[in-house]
C-alpha positions in Angstrom: 143.0 92.1 96.7 142.3 95.7 95.5 139.3 95.8 97.9 141.6 95.0 100.9 143.9 97.5 99.8 140.7 100.0 99.4 139.6 99.3 102.8 142.6 99.8 104.6 142.5 103.7 103.2 139.1 104.1 104.4 138.8 107.0 107.2 138.1 106.1 110.6 135.8 108.7 111.6 133.0 111.0 109.9 134.9 113.6 107.9 135.1 116.9 109.7 134.1 119.1 106.9 132.1 119.4 103.8 135.1 120.1 101.9 136.8 117.0 103.3 134.0 115.0 102.6 133.9 116.3 98.7 137.6 115.1 98.6 136.8 111.8 100.0 133.9 111.3 97.2 136.1 112.6 94.3 139.0 110.2 95.3 136.3 107.2 95.4 134.9 108.2 92.4 137.9 108.3 90.4 139.2 104.8 92.1 136.0 103.1 91.6 135.2 104.8 87.7 131.9 105.9 89.3 130.0 109.3 88.7 130.9 111.9 91.5 127.2 112.5 91.7 126.5 108.8 92.2 128.9 108.6 95.3 127.4 111.7 96.9 123.6 110.2 96.6 124.9 106.8 97.8 126.2 108.8 101.0 123.2 110.8 101.4 120.7 107.7 101.3 123.2 106.0 103.8 123.0 108.8 106.2 119.2 109.4 105.6 118.7 105.5 106.1 120.9 105.4 109.3 119.1 108.4 110.8 115.8 106.7 110.1 116.8 103.5 111.6 117.7 105.4 114.9 114.0 106.0 115.1 113.1 102.5 115.7 111.3 101.6 118.7 111.8 98.3 120.8 114.0 96.7 117.8 110.9 97.5 115.4 111.8 99.5 112.2 109.5 102.6 111.8 110.6 103.2 108.2 111.5 101.0 105.4 113.6 102.1 102.4 112.0 100.6 99.1 112.3 101.3 95.7 115.5 102.3 93.3 117.4 103.4 96.3 116.9 99.8 98.0 117.9 98.1 94.8 120.9 100.5 94.4 122.1 100.2 98.0 122.0 96.3 97.7 123.3 96.1 94.0 125.3 99.0 93.9 126.4 99.9 90.2 124.6 97.4 88.7 121.2 99.1 89.7 119.7 102.0 87.7 121.0 105.1 89.5 118.0 107.0 91.4 117.5 110.5 92.6 114.5 110.2 94.7 114.0 108.2 98.2 111.1 106.2 98.9 110.1 105.6 102.3 107.5 103.3 103.9 106.1 104.1 107.4 105.1 101.2 109.5 102.4 103.4 111.8 98.9 103.5 110.0 98.2 106.2 112.4 101.0 108.6 111.8 101.6 111.3 109.5 104.3 110.4 107.1 105.6 114.1 106.6 105.7 114.8 110.3 107.2 111.5 111.1 110.0 111.7 108.9 110.8 115.5 110.0 111.0 114.5 113.4 113.0 111.3 112.9 115.8 113.4 110.6 115.8 116.4 112.5 116.6 114.8 115.9 120.4 115.3 116.5 123.2 114.7 114.4 124.0 111.2 112.7 127.6 110.3 112.0 128.3 114.0 112.1 125.5 115.0 109.8 122.4 116.6 110.4 119.2 117.6 108.6 117.4 121.3 108.1 114.0 121.6 106.5 114.3 123.4 103.4 110.5 124.0 102.8 107.1 122.7 103.6 106.0 119.4 101.7 103.1 118.8 99.4 101.1 116.3 101.2 98.7 114.6 98.6 95.3 113.1 99.0 96.7 109.6 99.6 99.2 110.6 102.2 102.0 111.0 100.0 104.7 113.8 100.8 106.4 115.6 97.9 108.8 118.3 98.1 108.0 121.0 95.6 110.7 123.1 93.5 114.4 122.3 93.5 117.3 123.8 94.9 120.6 122.9 93.9 122.6 120.8 96.4 125.2 118.2 96.3 122.6 115.8 98.0 119.3 114.7 96.5 116.5 116.6 97.5 114.2 114.9 100.1 112.6 118.2 101.5 115.2 118.0 104.3 119.0 118.6 103.4 122.0 116.7 105.3 124.8 119.1 106.3 128.0 118.3 108.2 128.2 120.1 111.8 
């Protein structure tokens, strides 16, 4: 019953600004007794996952979300909160960092877009990491989501 009432109050469109999104996040966090940062992380992860899903070709996913985010998206607050995003690329010939940047900077998704914050550090095994930390209301993945 409570869940149905909550669904009726959901916005029908993406928020028109970061301020409106912040209000939605705060209201949802308070209503569901969650940390505001955890709700922001969920939004960031969902926007990132949706943007990466858009990069699919011929119905085949190019990227797969794995690790803590995959568990948290499936189990919600029953999973340990995570701040990083683990992504697998289904293309042994492609460069992960370049493929991610192309997928995430190719237009907007649900009113969000991504911008490059810094060059990734690419390890010998091909894994791409971001260096340093800039305070943001979203987890750092080297590309920052913003509302257009």
